[in-house]
C-alpha positions as CSV (number, residue, x, y, z in Angstrom):
1,M,150.4,93.8,29.4
2,A,151.6,97.1,30.8
3,E,154.8,98.7,29.3
4,L,157.2,101.5,30.2
5,T,157.3,103.6,27.0
6,F,159.7,106.5,26.5
7,F,158.6,108.9,23.8
8,A,161.7,111.0,23.0
9,G,162.8,113.8,20.8
10,T,164.3,117.2,20.7
11,M,162.5,120.4,21.8
12,D,159.6,121.6,19.6
13,C,158.9,118.0,18.5
14,G,155.4,117.9,20.1
15,K,156.1,115.6,23.2
16,S,154.0,117.7,25.6
17,T,151.1,118.0,23.1
18,L,151.3,114.1,22.5
19,A,151.3,113.7,26.3
20,L,148.2,115.8,26.7
21,Q,146.4,114.1,23.8
22,M,147.3,110.7,25.1
23,D,145.8,111.5,28.5
24,H,142.6,112.8,26.7
25,N,142.3,109.5,24.6
26,H,142.6,107.3,27.7
27,R,140.1,109.5,29.9
28,A,137.6,109.4,27.0
29,R,137.6,105.7,27.3
30,G,137.0,105.7,31.0
31,R,140.5,105.2,32.2
32,V,141.9,106.9,35.3
33,G,145.5,108.2,35.3
34,L,147.9,110.5,37.2
35,I,149.9,113.3,35.3
36,F,153.4,114.2,36.5
37,T,155.8,116.8,35.2
38,R,158.9,118.6,36.4
39,L,160.2,122.3,35.7
40,D,157.6,123.0,33.0
41,R,158.1,126.4,31.3
42,S,154.6,127.6,32.5
43,G,155.1,127.0,36.0
44,E,155.0,124.5,38.8
45,A,152.6,121.6,38.7
46,L,151.5,122.3,35.2
47,L,151.9,120.3,31.9
48,S,151.8,122.7,29.1
49,S,152.4,122.6,25.2
50,R,153.8,125.3,23.1
51,L,150.4,125.2,21.2
52,G,148.7,126.8,24.3
53,L,147.2,123.7,26.0
54,A,147.8,122.9,29.5
55,T,146.5,120.9,32.4
56,S,147.3,120.5,36.1
57,A,149.8,117.9,37.1
58,I,151.8,116.6,40.1
59,E,155.2,118.3,40.4
60,V,158.1,115.9,40.6
61,G,160.6,117.0,43.1
62,E,163.7,115.0,43.7
63,E,162.1,113.6,47.0
64,L,159.0,112.2,45.1
65,D,158.7,108.5,45.1
66,F,156.6,107.2,42.3
67,W,156.0,103.8,43.9
68,E,154.8,105.3,47.2
69,T,152.7,107.7,45.4
70,V,150.9,105.2,43.3
71,V,150.6,102.7,46.2
72,G,149.2,105.3,48.5
73,Q,146.5,106.3,45.8
74,L,145.5,102.5,45.4
75,T,145.4,101.8,49.2
76,A,143.3,104.8,49.7
77,G,140.6,103.2,47.4
78,G,141.7,105.1,44.2
79,R,142.1,103.8,40.8
80,V,145.4,104.2,38.6
81,D,145.3,102.8,35.1
82,Y,148.3,104.8,33.6
83,L,150.9,107.5,34.3
84,I,151.7,110.3,32.1
85,C,155.2,111.6,32.9
86,D,156.4,114.6,31.0
87,E,159.7,116.4,31.3
88,S,161.2,113.0,32.2
89,Q,164.7,113.9,31.5
90,F,164.7,115.8,34.6
91,Y,163.8,112.7,36.8
92,T,166.4,111.0,38.7
93,P,167.7,107.6,37.7
94,E,166.1,106.2,41.0
95,Q,162.7,107.8,40.0
96,V,163.0,106.0,36.5
97,E,163.5,102.8,38.3
98,Q,160.4,103.4,40.5
99,L,158.5,103.8,37.3
100,A,159.7,100.5,36.0
101,R,158.7,98.9,39.3
102,V,155.2,100.3,38.9
103,V,154.9,98.7,35.5
104,D,156.3,95.3,36.6
105,E,154.7,94.8,40.0
106,L,151.3,96.8,39.6
107,D,150.8,96.2,35.9
108,I,150.2,100.0,35.4
109,E,151.1,101.6,32.0
110,V,153.8,104.4,32.2
111,F,154.1,106.9,29.3
112,A,157.2,109.0,29.7
113,F,157.9,112.0,27.5
114,G,161.4,113.9,27.3
115,I,164.3,115.2,25.4
116,T,167.3,113.0,25.3
117,S,170.3,115.2,25.4
118,D,171.1,118.6,26.8
119,F,172.7,121.8,25.2
120,R,176.0,120.1,25.5
121,T,174.8,117.1,23.5
122,E,175.1,114.9,26.7
123,L,172.4,112.6,27.8
124,F,170.2,113.7,30.8
125,P,170.5,111.2,33.6
126,G,166.8,110.5,33.5
127,S,166.8,109.9,29.8
128,R,169.8,107.8,29.9
129,R,168.1,105.5,32.6
130,L,164.8,105.4,30.5
131,I,166.7,104.3,27.4
132,E,168.2,101.5,29.4
133,L,165.0,100.3,31.2
134,A,162.1,101.1,28.8
135,D,160.3,98.4,27.1
136,R,160.1,100.8,24.0
137,T,161.8,104.1,23.2
138,Q,159.9,105.7,20.3
139,V,161.3,108.7,18.7
140,L,158.6,111.2,17.9
141,Q,157.7,111.7,14.3
142,V,157.1,115.5,14.3
143,A,160.3,116.8,12.8
144,A,161.7,119.9,14.5
145,L,163.6,122.0,12.1
146,C,166.8,124.0,12.4
147,W,166.8,127.5,11.0
148,C,168.4,126.2,7.8
149,G,165.6,123.9,7.2
150,R,167.3,120.7,8.0
151,R,165.9,118.3,10.7
152,A,167.0,119.5,14.0
153,T,168.7,116.9,16.2
154,H,170.3,119.0,18.9
155,N,169.1,121.4,21.6
156,A,171.1,124.7,22.0
157,R,171.1,127.1,24.8
158,V,171.4,130.8,23.8
159,V,172.2,133.4,26.7
160,A,171.9,136.9,25.7
161,G,171.9,136.1,22.1
162,A,174.9,133.9,22.0
163,M,175.0,130.1,21.9
164,V,176.8,128.5,24.9
165,I,178.1,125.1,25.6
166,E,179.0,125.4,29.2
167,G,176.9,125.9,32.4
168,E,174.4,124.0,34.6
169,Q,172.8,121.3,33.0
170,V,169.2,122.4,34.0
171,V,168.2,126.0,33.4
172,V,164.6,126.6,32.5
173,G,164.4,128.6,29.3
174,D,162.1,131.6,28.5
175,T,161.5,132.0,32.3
176,T,164.8,132.1,33.9
177,D,167.6,134.7,33.8
178,V,171.2,134.1,34.7
179,D,173.8,136.6,35.4
180,E,174.9,136.9,31.8
181,G,171.4,137.6,30.4
182,E,168.2,136.0,29.2
183,V,168.2,132.3,28.6
184,E,166.6,130.9,25.5
185,Y,166.7,127.5,23.7
186,E,166.8,126.7,20.0
187,V,166.9,123.4,18.1
188,L,169.7,123.0,15.5
189,C,170.9,120.5,13.0
190,R,174.2,118.7,14.0
191,R,176.2,120.9,11.6
192,H,175.1,124.2,13.0
193,H,175.2,123.0,16.7
194,M,178.9,121.9,16.2
195,R,179.5,125.4,14.6
196,R,177.7,127.2,17.4
197,M,175.7,128.9,14.6
198,S,172.3,129.8,16.2
199,S,169.7,131.6,14.0
200,K,170.6,135.1,15.5
201,A,174.3,134.3,14.7
202,A,173.5,133.2,11.2
203,Q,171.6,136.5,10.7
204,A,174.6,138.5,12.0
205,A,177.0,136.6,9.7
206,A,174.9,137.2,6.7
207,Q,175.1,140.9,7.3
208,S,178.8,140.9,8.0
209,A,181.6,141.6,5.5
210,D,184.1,139.5,7.5
211,V,185.2,136.3,6.0
212,L,183.4,133.3,7.6
213,P,185.1,130.1,8.7
214,F,182.8,128.1,6.6
215,D,180.7,128.7,3.5
216,L,177.4,130.0,5.0
217,A,175.9,130.0,1.6
218,A,175.7,126.2,1.7
219,C,172.7,126.7,3.9
220,P,169.9,129.3,3.4
221,V,169.9,132.0,6.0
222,P,166.9,133.3,7.4
223,P,165.9,136.9,6.7
224,P,166.6,139.4,9.6
225,A,163.8,139.6,12.2
């Protein structure tokens, strides 16, 4: 019985690597699937992992209709056994509903991969709808780590070296500049996300003689880069 499964986690938890591995495993058993992604860091129409693995994919624009895409493939004589949907946090709620329809009416498995919340700790619309509709939501077991060594639970946006909690929800990191400077992302534990203490801020604080608003010694500080 086909299911809609949402594999969720923070950045650096290996979701894209798992998506690539899952596609490989299914293809190795003679199954045929379609791979989708949106706003991958490596460019358009690519599903890539930070480990350096990559494959071509269908870019999910806001106008893409999953139901029409899959039905079109089938009516043209093609075969579709499963869908791999990476960066699904960027999908619209309507597109997530289309994925659920593909599962329910076409009996095709859908594996969606994405991060749940943004740099403001708010759920992405696509992730929220996936949590609401998925047959299973599975938290990835590869633990991303905060700079202090604790398990990372939150995604942080760093602009020109400073953590920010305001701005547009979607800005691709490592490839996009905003007016204020280069955009990067970092995973943090809740404690340091709430304190806006990125790894760079921690390094600067450790070298400062100023009195800190909290006891930084409670967490190990990484050595200067």
